[in-house]
A tleap script that builds the chain and sets N, CA, C and O, in Angstrom:
source leaprc.protein.ff14SB
mol = sequence {
  NMET PRO LYS LEU ASP ASP GLU ALA ARG LYS
  ARG PRO LEU SER TYR ASN ARG GLU ARG ASP
  LYS PHE ILE TYR PHE ASP GLU VAL VAL SER
  GLY LYS GLU ASN LEU ILE PRO LEU ASP ARG
  LEU SER PRO ALA GLU LEU LYS ARG LEU VAL
  ILE GLU ARG TRP ARG VAL LEU ALA ALA ASP
  THR THR ILE GLN SER ILE SER GLY PRO PRO
  TYR MET ARG ASP ASP VAL ILE ARG ALA ILE
  GLU LYS ASP GLU PRO PHE GLY GLN MET THR
  VAL GLU MET GLU ARG ASN TYR LEU ARG GLU
  PHE LEU ALA GLU ILE GLU ARG ASN LEU PRO
  ASP ASN CGLN
}
set mol.1.N position { 123.238 73.804 117.355 }
set mol.1.CA position { 121.939 74.297 117.779 }
set mol.1.C position { 122.086 74.931 119.174 }
set mol.1.O position { 122.831 74.420 120.011 }
set mol.2.N position { 121.395 76.016 119.418 }
set mol.2.CA position { 121.487 76.635 120.753 }
set mol.2.C position { 121.003 75.684 121.839 }
set mol.2.O position { 120.096 74.880 121.621 }
set mol.3.N position { 121.615 75.786 122.994 }
set mol.3.CA position { 121.194 74.995 124.154 }
set mol.3.C position { 120.214 75.836 124.958 }
set mol.3.O position { 120.469 77.009 125.232 }
set mol.4.N position { 119.086 75.230 125.334 }
set mol.4.CA position { 118.070 75.932 126.110 }
set mol.4.C position { 117.756 75.174 127.379 }
set mol.4.O position { 117.730 73.943 127.387 }
set mol.5.N position { 117.516 75.913 128.463 }
set mol.5.CA position { 117.060 75.265 129.685 }
set mol.5.C position { 115.551 75.025 129.580 }
set mol.5.O position { 114.915 75.456 128.618 }
set mol.6.N position { 114.990 74.343 130.564 }
set mol.6.CA position { 113.572 73.981 130.515 }
set mol.6.C position { 112.668 75.209 130.448 }
set mol.6.O position { 111.665 75.197 129.733 }
set mol.7.N position { 113.008 76.266 131.182 }
set mol.7.CA position { 112.174 77.466 131.162 }
set mol.7.C position { 112.151 78.100 129.773 }
set mol.7.O position { 111.098 78.527 129.301 }
set mol.8.N position { 113.293 78.159 129.130 }
set mol.8.CA position { 113.366 78.750 127.794 }
set mol.8.C position { 112.594 77.918 126.775 }
set mol.8.O position { 112.025 78.468 125.833 }
set mol.9.N position { 112.569 76.606 126.954 }
set mol.9.CA position { 111.842 75.729 126.033 }
set mol.9.C position { 110.332 75.937 126.122 }
set mol.9.O position { 109.607 75.618 125.180 }
set mol.10.N position { 109.858 76.464 127.238 }
set mol.10.CA position { 108.422 76.705 127.422 }
set mol.10.C position { 107.960 78.005 126.764 }
set mol.10.O position { 106.761 78.249 126.636 }
set mol.11.N position { 108.913 78.835 126.349 }
set mol.11.CA position { 108.572 80.138 125.757 }
set mol.11.C position { 108.442 79.996 124.242 }
set mol.11.O position { 109.364 79.504 123.591 }
set mol.12.N position { 107.317 80.415 123.673 }
set mol.12.CA position { 107.159 80.279 122.223 }
set mol.12.C position { 108.140 81.154 121.461 }
set mol.12.O position { 108.567 82.206 121.936 }
set mol.13.N position { 108.486 80.686 120.258 }
set mol.13.CA position { 109.412 81.407 119.391 }
set mol.13.C position { 108.694 82.188 118.301 }
set mol.13.O position { 109.184 83.210 117.822 }
set mol.14.N position { 107.533 81.692 117.923 }
set mol.14.CA position { 106.785 82.351 116.859 }
set mol.14.C position { 105.326 81.963 116.971 }
set mol.14.O position { 104.909 81.290 117.914 }
set mol.15.N position { 104.557 82.407 115.982 }
set mol.15.CA position { 103.111 82.208 116.015 }
set mol.15.C position { 102.621 81.922 114.609 }
set mol.15.O position { 103.008 82.596 113.654 }
set mol.16.N position { 101.758 80.909 114.487 }
set mol.16.CA position { 101.152 80.555 113.209 }
set mol.16.C position { 99.703 81.019 113.239 }
set mol.16.O position { 98.865 80.430 113.921 }
set mol.17.N position { 99.419 82.080 112.491 }
set mol.17.CA position { 98.065 82.666 112.524 }
set mol.17.C position { 97.020 81.745 111.904 }
set mol.17.O position { 95.876 81.730 112.358 }
set mol.18.N position { 97.386 80.972 110.871 }
set mol.18.CA position { 96.414 80.084 110.221 }
set mol.18.C position { 95.867 79.038 111.188 }
set mol.18.O position { 94.706 78.641 111.096 }
set mol.19.N position { 96.705 78.602 112.104 }
set mol.19.CA position { 96.276 77.571 113.063 }
set mol.19.C position { 96.102 78.127 114.471 }
set mol.19.O position { 95.804 77.380 115.403 }
set mol.20.N position { 96.286 79.434 114.628 }
set mol.20.CA position { 96.196 80.082 115.937 }
set mol.20.C position { 97.022 79.288 116.958 }
set mol.20.O position { 96.528 78.877 118.008 }
set mol.21.N position { 98.315 79.086 116.605 }
set mol.21.CA position { 99.183 78.226 117.397 }
set mol.21.C position { 100.546 78.880 117.604 }
set mol.21.O position { 101.152 79.404 116.669 }
set mol.22.N position { 101.010 78.837 118.849 }
set mol.22.CA position { 102.369 79.264 119.141 }
set mol.22.C position { 103.313 78.136 118.761 }
set mol.22.O position { 102.957 76.961 118.854 }
set mol.23.N position { 104.516 78.496 118.332 }
set mol.23.CA position { 105.513 77.520 117.885 }
set mol.23.C position { 106.686 77.547 118.863 }
set mol.23.O position { 107.176 78.612 119.236 }
set mol.24.N position { 107.125 76.358 119.270 }
set mol.24.CA position { 108.152 76.206 120.296 }
set mol.24.C position { 109.420 75.575 119.720 }
set mol.24.O position { 109.397 74.908 118.686 }
set mol.25.N position { 110.520 75.811 120.425 }
set mol.25.CA position { 111.845 75.340 120.019 }
set mol.25.C position { 111.855 73.845 119.699 }
set mol.25.O position { 112.304 73.447 118.624 }
set mol.26.N position { 111.368 73.020 120.616 }
set mol.26.CA position { 111.435 71.573 120.421 }
set mol.26.C position { 110.655 71.129 119.185 }
set mol.26.O position { 111.048 70.173 118.516 }
set mol.27.N position { 109.557 71.815 118.879 }
set mol.27.CA position { 108.775 71.485 117.685 }
set mol.27.C position { 109.556 71.808 116.412 }
set mol.27.O position { 109.480 71.071 115.429 }
set mol.28.N position { 110.297 72.900 116.433 }
set mol.28.CA position { 111.080 73.296 115.266 }
set mol.28.C position { 112.256 72.347 115.068 }
set mol.28.O position { 112.505 71.874 113.959 }
set mol.29.N position { 112.968 72.076 116.141 }
set mol.29.CA position { 114.145 71.213 116.061 }
set mol.29.C position { 113.765 69.798 115.622 }
set mol.29.O position { 114.509 69.154 114.883 }
set mol.30.N position { 112.607 69.317 116.079 }
set mol.30.CA position { 112.173 67.964 115.709 }
set mol.30.C position { 111.611 67.898 114.287 }
set mol.30.O position { 111.391 66.807 113.761 }
set mol.31.N position { 111.378 69.057 113.663 }
set mol.31.CA position { 110.808 69.085 112.324 }
set mol.31.C position { 109.287 69.074 112.306 }
set mol.31.O position { 108.674 69.088 111.239 }
set mol.32.N position { 108.675 69.048 113.494 }
set mol.32.CA position { 107.211 69.051 113.591 }
set mol.32.C position { 106.593 70.361 113.121 }
set mol.32.O position { 105.489 70.376 112.577 }
set mol.33.N position { 107.308 71.456 113.334 }
set mol.33.CA position { 106.822 72.787 112.960 }
set mol.33.C position { 107.923 73.543 112.223 }
set mol.33.O position { 109.111 73.296 112.429 }
set mol.34.N position { 107.510 74.455 111.371 }
set mol.34.CA position { 108.441 75.362 110.715 }
set mol.34.C position { 108.388 76.710 111.414 }
set mol.34.O position { 107.359 77.104 111.963 }
set mol.35.N position { 109.510 77.405 111.385 }
set mol.35.CA position { 109.533 78.752 111.949 }
set mol.35.C position { 108.751 79.701 111.056 }
set mol.35.O position { 108.858 79.639 109.831 }
set mol.36.N position { 107.977 80.565 111.658 }
set mol.36.CA position { 107.295 81.637 110.946 }
set mol.36.C position { 108.121 82.896 111.193 }
set mol.36.O position { 108.267 83.313 112.342 }
set mol.37.N position { 108.667 83.513 110.140 }
set mol.37.CA position { 109.476 84.713 110.353 }
set mol.37.C position { 108.671 85.812 111.059 }
set mol.37.O position { 107.479 85.989 110.806 }
set mol.38.N position { 109.337 86.531 111.934 }
set mol.38.CA position { 108.675 87.593 112.685 }
set mol.38.C position { 108.118 88.671 111.768 }
set mol.38.O position { 107.113 89.304 112.092 }
set mol.39.N position { 108.756 88.882 110.636 }
set mol.39.CA position { 108.293 89.908 109.700 }
set mol.39.C position { 106.929 89.570 109.103 }
set mol.39.O position { 106.257 90.446 108.559 }
set mol.40.N position { 106.524 88.325 109.198 }
set mol.40.CA position { 105.203 87.928 108.696 }
set mol.40.C position { 104.100 88.172 109.726 }
set mol.40.O position { 102.917 88.085 109.398 }
set mol.41.N position { 104.475 88.473 110.953 }
set mol.41.CA position { 103.485 88.708 111.996 }
set mol.41.C position { 103.028 90.165 111.982 }
set mol.41.O position { 103.829 91.077 111.776 }
set mol.42.N position { 101.745 90.366 112.201 }
set mol.42.CA position { 101.229 91.721 112.337 }
set mol.42.C position { 101.689 92.276 113.685 }
set mol.42.O position { 102.111 91.500 114.542 }
set mol.43.N position { 101.622 93.572 113.897 }
set mol.43.CA position { 101.973 94.118 115.215 }
set mol.43.C position { 101.152 93.483 116.346 }
set mol.43.O position { 101.680 93.235 117.430 }
set mol.44.N position { 99.876 93.222 116.097 }
set mol.44.CA position { 99.033 92.591 117.129 }
set mol.44.C position { 99.487 91.155 117.414 }
set mol.44.O position { 99.477 90.717 118.565 }
set mol.45.N position { 99.884 90.426 116.372 }
set mol.45.CA position { 100.355 89.055 116.558 }
set mol.45.C position { 101.693 89.032 117.288 }
set mol.45.O position { 101.919 88.178 118.146 }
set mol.46.N position { 102.575 89.960 116.953 }
set mol.46.CA position { 103.853 90.043 117.648 }
set mol.46.C position { 103.624 90.358 119.126 }
set mol.46.O position { 104.249 89.759 120.001 }
set mol.47.N position { 102.743 91.284 119.390 }
set mol.47.CA position { 102.408 91.640 120.769 }
set mol.47.C position { 101.857 90.420 121.513 }
set mol.47.O position { 102.222 90.172 122.662 }
set mol.48.N position { 100.988 89.670 120.860 }
set mol.48.CA position { 100.429 88.449 121.471 }
set mol.48.C position { 101.536 87.433 121.775 }
set mol.48.O position { 101.535 86.801 122.832 }
set mol.49.N position { 102.471 87.285 120.846 }
set mol.49.CA position { 103.601 86.374 121.053 }
set mol.49.C position { 104.433 86.810 122.254 }
set mol.49.O position { 104.785 85.986 123.098 }
set mol.50.N position { 104.743 88.082 122.331 }
set mol.50.CA position { 105.564 88.581 123.439 }
set mol.50.C position { 104.837 88.410 124.762 }
set mol.50.O position { 105.451 88.027 125.758 }
set mol.51.N position { 103.546 88.687 124.788 }
set mol.51.CA position { 102.768 88.488 126.018 }
set mol.51.C position { 102.823 87.026 126.438 }
set mol.51.O position { 103.013 86.728 127.617 }
set mol.52.N position { 102.660 86.118 125.493 }
set mol.52.CA position { 102.706 84.687 125.832 }
set mol.52.C position { 104.094 84.286 126.327 }
set mol.52.O position { 104.214 83.474 127.245 }
set mol.53.N position { 105.138 84.846 125.728 }
set mol.53.CA position { 106.498 84.549 126.199 }
set mol.53.C position { 106.667 84.975 127.650 }
set mol.53.O position { 107.348 84.291 128.414 }
set mol.54.N position { 106.058 86.097 128.046 }
set mol.54.CA position { 106.139 86.549 129.439 }
set mol.54.C position { 105.210 85.758 130.342 }
set mol.54.O position { 105.545 85.492 131.496 }
set mol.55.N position { 104.047 85.380 129.830 }
set mol.55.CA position { 103.044 84.693 130.646 }
set mol.55.C position { 103.555 83.351 131.182 }
set mol.55.O position { 103.163 82.938 132.274 }
set mol.56.N position { 104.408 82.676 130.443 }
set mol.56.CA position { 104.877 81.356 130.868 }
set mol.56.C position { 106.012 81.432 131.896 }
set mol.56.O position { 106.402 80.415 132.469 }
set mol.57.N position { 106.540 82.637 132.128 }
set mol.57.CA position { 107.602 82.795 133.133 }
set mol.57.C position { 107.025 82.765 134.541 }
set mol.57.O position { 105.828 82.978 134.735 }
set mol.58.N position { 107.869 82.502 135.507 }
set mol.58.CA position { 107.442 82.502 136.908 }
set mol.58.C position { 106.910 83.884 137.278 }
set mol.58.O position { 107.403 84.897 136.781 }
set mol.59.N position { 105.909 83.923 138.148 }
set mol.59.CA position { 105.258 85.180 138.541 }
set mol.59.C position { 106.230 86.162 139.185 }
set mol.59.O position { 106.011 87.372 139.124 }
set mol.60.N position { 107.291 85.667 139.796 }
set mol.60.CA position { 108.231 86.566 140.466 }
set mol.60.C position { 109.367 87.041 139.547 }
set mol.60.O position { 110.319 87.666 140.015 }
set mol.61.N position { 109.270 86.749 138.245 }
set mol.61.CA position { 110.253 87.224 137.280 }
set mol.61.C position { 110.176 88.747 137.187 }
set mol.61.O position { 109.088 89.317 137.103 }
set mol.62.N position { 111.326 89.393 137.203 }
set mol.62.CA position { 111.359 90.850 137.098 }
set mol.62.C position { 112.298 91.285 135.978 }
set mol.62.O position { 113.170 90.539 135.533 }
set mol.63.N position { 112.080 92.521 135.544 }
set mol.63.CA position { 112.939 93.159 134.556 }
set mol.63.C position { 113.023 94.626 134.961 }
set mol.63.O position { 112.093 95.170 135.557 }
set mol.64.N position { 114.134 95.254 134.637 }
set mol.64.CA position { 114.303 96.650 135.011 }
set mol.64.C position { 115.113 97.370 133.948 }
set mol.64.O position { 116.128 96.869 133.465 }
set mol.65.N position { 114.637 98.567 133.593 }
set mol.65.CA position { 115.439 99.400 132.703 }
set mol.65.C position { 116.531 100.056 133.548 }
set mol.65.O position { 116.487 99.995 134.777 }
set mol.66.N position { 117.474 100.660 132.913 }
set mol.66.CA position { 118.608 101.241 133.630 }
set mol.66.C position { 118.162 102.277 134.655 }
set mol.66.O position { 118.687 102.317 135.768 }
set mol.67.N position { 117.207 103.105 134.289 }
set mol.67.CA position { 116.838 104.193 135.188 }
set mol.67.C position { 115.460 104.042 135.821 }
set mol.67.O position { 115.053 104.897 136.608 }
set mol.68.N position { 114.739 102.986 135.500 }
set mol.68.CA position { 113.380 102.859 136.000 }
set mol.68.C position { 113.241 101.840 137.117 }
set mol.68.O position { 114.203 101.174 137.498 }
set mol.69.N position { 112.032 101.733 137.630 }
set mol.69.CA position { 111.766 100.756 138.690 }
set mol.69.C position { 111.689 99.347 138.113 }
set mol.69.O position { 111.515 99.185 136.905 }
set mol.70.N position { 111.817 98.327 138.958 }
set mol.70.CA position { 111.648 96.951 138.469 }
set mol.70.C position { 110.179 96.679 138.147 }
set mol.70.O position { 109.278 97.216 138.791 }
set mol.71.N position { 109.960 95.852 137.157 }
set mol.71.CA position { 108.620 95.412 136.772 }
set mol.71.C position { 108.520 93.915 137.017 }
set mol.71.O position { 109.393 93.153 136.602 }
set mol.72.N position { 107.456 93.495 137.691 }
set mol.72.CA position { 107.170 92.069 137.852 }
set mol.72.C position { 106.551 91.567 136.549 }
set mol.72.O position { 106.115 92.366 135.720 }
set mol.73.N position { 106.511 90.260 136.368 }
set mol.73.CA position { 105.972 89.659 135.148 }
set mol.73.C position { 104.606 90.239 134.779 }
set mol.73.O position { 104.401 90.649 133.636 }
set mol.74.N position { 103.678 90.277 135.721 }
set mol.74.CA position { 102.333 90.757 135.405 }
set mol.74.C position { 102.318 92.243 135.075 }
set mol.74.O position { 101.484 92.693 134.289 }
set mol.75.N position { 103.229 93.008 135.664 }
set mol.75.CA position { 103.348 94.431 135.324 }
set mol.75.C position { 103.825 94.596 133.884 }
set mol.75.O position { 103.356 95.477 133.164 }
set mol.76.N position { 104.753 93.750 133.474 }
set mol.76.CA position { 105.264 93.801 132.097 }
set mol.76.C position { 104.126 93.485 131.129 }
set mol.76.O position { 103.943 94.183 130.132 }
set mol.77.N position { 103.367 92.437 131.423 }
set mol.77.CA position { 102.253 92.044 130.549 }
set mol.77.C position { 101.241 93.180 130.439 }
set mol.77.O position { 100.777 93.494 129.343 }
set mol.78.N position { 100.899 93.794 131.560 }
set mol.78.CA position { 99.953 94.923 131.539 }
set mol.78.C position { 100.501 96.087 130.709 }
set mol.78.O position { 99.765 96.703 129.939 }
set mol.79.N position { 101.782 96.382 130.866 }
set mol.79.CA position { 102.404 97.473 130.106 }
set mol.79.C position { 102.362 97.190 128.608 }
set mol.79.O position { 102.170 98.106 127.808 }
set mol.80.N position { 102.538 95.936 128.227 }
set mol.80.CA position { 102.455 95.564 126.810 }
set mol.80.C position { 101.016 95.700 126.327 }
set mol.80.O position { 100.763 96.290 125.277 }
set mol.81.N position { 100.085 95.160 127.085 }
set mol.81.CA position { 98.674 95.212 126.691 }
set mol.81.C position { 98.172 96.649 126.529 }
set mol.81.O position { 97.363 96.931 125.644 }
set mol.82.N position { 98.647 97.542 127.374 }
set mol.82.CA position { 98.187 98.938 127.358 }
set mol.82.C position { 99.037 99.838 126.459 }
set mol.82.O position { 98.818 101.048 126.406 }
set mol.83.N position { 100.004 99.250 125.757 }
set mol.83.CA position { 100.901 100.006 124.876 }
set mol.83.C position { 101.624 101.135 125.604 }
set mol.83.O position { 101.860 102.202 125.037 }
set mol.84.N position { 101.969 100.891 126.854 }
set mol.84.CA position { 102.751 101.867 127.608 }
set mol.84.C position { 104.185 101.872 127.068 }
set mol.84.O position { 104.615 100.894 126.457 }
set mol.85.N position { 104.926 102.957 127.284 }
set mol.85.CA position { 106.308 103.012 126.774 }
set mol.85.C position { 107.158 101.805 127.190 }
set mol.85.O position { 107.900 101.266 126.368 }
set mol.86.N position { 107.061 101.377 128.445 }
set mol.86.CA position { 107.855 100.220 128.867 }
set mol.86.C position { 107.408 98.956 128.128 }
set mol.86.O position { 108.236 98.118 127.773 }
set mol.87.N position { 106.112 98.821 127.900 }
set mol.87.CA position { 105.600 97.676 127.146 }
set mol.87.C position { 106.080 97.694 125.710 }
set mol.87.O position { 106.451 96.654 125.168 }
set mol.88.N position { 106.078 98.860 125.089 }
set mol.88.CA position { 106.568 98.986 123.716 }
set mol.88.C position { 108.054 98.647 123.643 }
set mol.88.O position { 108.505 97.988 122.706 }
set mol.89.N position { 108.804 99.100 124.635 }
set mol.89.CA position { 110.228 98.801 124.685 }
set mol.89.C position { 110.450 97.289 124.857 }
set mol.89.O position { 111.367 96.720 124.264 }
set mol.90.N position { 109.614 96.655 125.661 }
set mol.90.CA position { 109.731 95.214 125.878 }
set mol.90.C position { 109.448 94.446 124.594 }
set mol.90.O position { 110.161 93.497 124.266 }
set mol.91.N position { 108.410 94.852 123.866 }
set mol.91.CA position { 108.094 94.194 122.593 }
set mol.91.C position { 109.267 94.342 121.630 }
set mol.91.O position { 109.650 93.378 120.968 }
set mol.92.N position { 109.830 95.523 121.549 }
set mol.92.CA position { 110.961 95.752 120.643 }
set mol.92.C position { 112.189 94.928 121.074 }
set mol.92.O position { 112.892 94.370 120.233 }
set mol.93.N position { 112.432 94.859 122.367 }
set mol.93.CA position { 113.546 94.069 122.880 }
set mol.93.C position { 113.364 92.584 122.534 }
set mol.93.O position { 114.306 91.925 122.094 }
set mol.94.N position { 112.149 92.066 122.735 }
set mol.94.CA position { 111.867 90.661 122.413 }
set mol.94.C position { 111.993 90.426 120.907 }
set mol.94.O position { 112.521 89.398 120.485 }
set mol.95.N position { 111.511 91.372 120.094 }
set mol.95.CA position { 111.608 91.234 118.637 }
set mol.95.C position { 113.078 91.118 118.223 }
set mol.95.O position { 113.435 90.243 117.434 }
set mol.96.N position { 113.919 91.992 118.751 }
set mol.96.CA position { 115.343 91.955 118.408 }
set mol.96.C position { 115.991 90.652 118.851 }
set mol.96.O position { 116.762 90.051 118.102 }
set mol.97.N position { 115.682 90.217 120.062 }
set mol.97.CA position { 116.225 88.952 120.565 }
set mol.97.C position { 115.779 87.796 119.669 }
set mol.97.O position { 116.599 86.993 119.223 }
set mol.98.N position { 114.469 87.720 119.412 }
set mol.98.CA position { 113.941 86.606 118.633 }
set mol.98.C position { 114.470 86.608 117.204 }
set mol.98.O position { 114.733 85.546 116.639 }
set mol.99.N position { 114.623 87.768 116.628 }
set mol.99.CA position { 115.151 87.842 115.264 }
set mol.99.C position { 116.527 87.170 115.196 }
set mol.99.O position { 116.787 86.363 114.304 }
set mol.100.N position { 117.394 87.506 116.138 }
set mol.100.CA position { 118.735 86.907 116.180 }
set mol.100.C position { 118.677 85.417 116.524 }
set mol.100.O position { 119.381 84.610 115.917 }
set mol.101.N position { 117.850 85.059 117.484 }
set mol.101.CA position { 117.749 83.673 117.927 }
set mol.101.C position { 117.178 82.788 116.819 }
set mol.101.O position { 117.684 81.691 116.582 }
set mol.102.N position { 116.137 83.253 116.143 }
set mol.102.CA position { 115.555 82.475 115.049 }
set mol.102.C position { 116.546 82.305 113.906 }
set mol.102.O position { 116.596 81.247 113.279 }
set mol.103.N position { 117.333 83.341 113.632 }
set mol.103.CA position { 118.360 83.237 112.584 }
set mol.103.C position { 119.393 82.174 112.962 }
set mol.103.O position { 119.842 81.408 112.109 }
set mol.104.N position { 119.766 82.130 114.233 }
set mol.104.CA position { 120.720 81.111 114.679 }
set mol.104.C position { 120.131 79.707 114.536 }
set mol.104.O position { 120.820 78.784 114.103 }
set mol.105.N position { 118.872 79.548 114.896 }
set mol.105.CA position { 118.220 78.241 114.754 }
set mol.105.C position { 118.193 77.846 113.282 }
set mol.105.O position { 118.549 76.720 112.936 }
set mol.106.N position { 117.775 78.759 112.419 }
set mol.106.CA position { 117.702 78.476 110.978 }
set mol.106.C position { 119.054 78.027 110.427 }
set mol.106.O position { 119.130 77.100 109.620 }
set mol.107.N position { 120.117 78.694 110.873 }
set mol.107.CA position { 121.466 78.329 110.402 }
set mol.107.C position { 121.837 76.910 110.806 }
set mol.107.O position { 122.639 76.264 110.132 }
set mol.108.N position { 121.270 76.426 111.883 }
set mol.108.CA position { 121.630 75.109 112.408 }
set mol.108.C position { 120.655 73.997 112.038 }
set mol.108.O position { 120.898 72.837 112.373 }
set mol.109.N position { 119.569 74.318 111.362 }
set mol.109.CA position { 118.612 73.293 110.974 }
set mol.109.C position { 119.147 72.497 109.788 }
set mol.109.O position { 119.867 73.043 108.953 }
set mol.110.N position { 118.806 71.223 109.706 }
set mol.110.CA position { 119.183 70.452 108.518 }
set mol.110.C position { 118.573 71.093 107.271 }
set mol.110.O position { 117.542 71.761 107.353 }
set mol.111.N position { 119.206 70.889 106.131 }
set mol.111.CA position { 118.760 71.513 104.878 }
set mol.111.C position { 117.346 71.127 104.486 }
set mol.111.O position { 116.705 71.864 103.736 }
set mol.112.N position { 116.833 69.995 104.967 }
set mol.112.CA position { 115.534 69.528 104.523 }
set mol.112.C position { 114.364 70.226 105.226 }
set mol.112.O position { 113.211 69.891 104.957 }
set mol.113.N position { 114.629 71.173 106.107 }
set mol.113.CA position { 113.528 71.860 106.783 }
set mol.113.C position { 113.346 73.239 106.246 }
set mol.113.O position { 112.462 73.966 106.699 }
savepdb mol mol.pdb
quit
């Protein structure tokens, strides 16, 4: 199973629309929750998940594209909310990361989950 630090454990991995609930690593590993595949999320739900993943980070967290200026956490969230190019790129980056990460978790879960 992947090793996560405390900050990473606070970031949701998926979203359950029926219960309007974000799903976290520890809940999945303990068997309390099942992973919801990202492909089952609507674009709005995926965007909400990515915003929540950024919202739980420290306010001074930054990200920068190769040629652009740095974005603070709240700038990233605003860019996602407004569907700006950087926000769209961030959503796509998170989707790709989560797709791989969720696949790794699934491979390591006991067969009974």
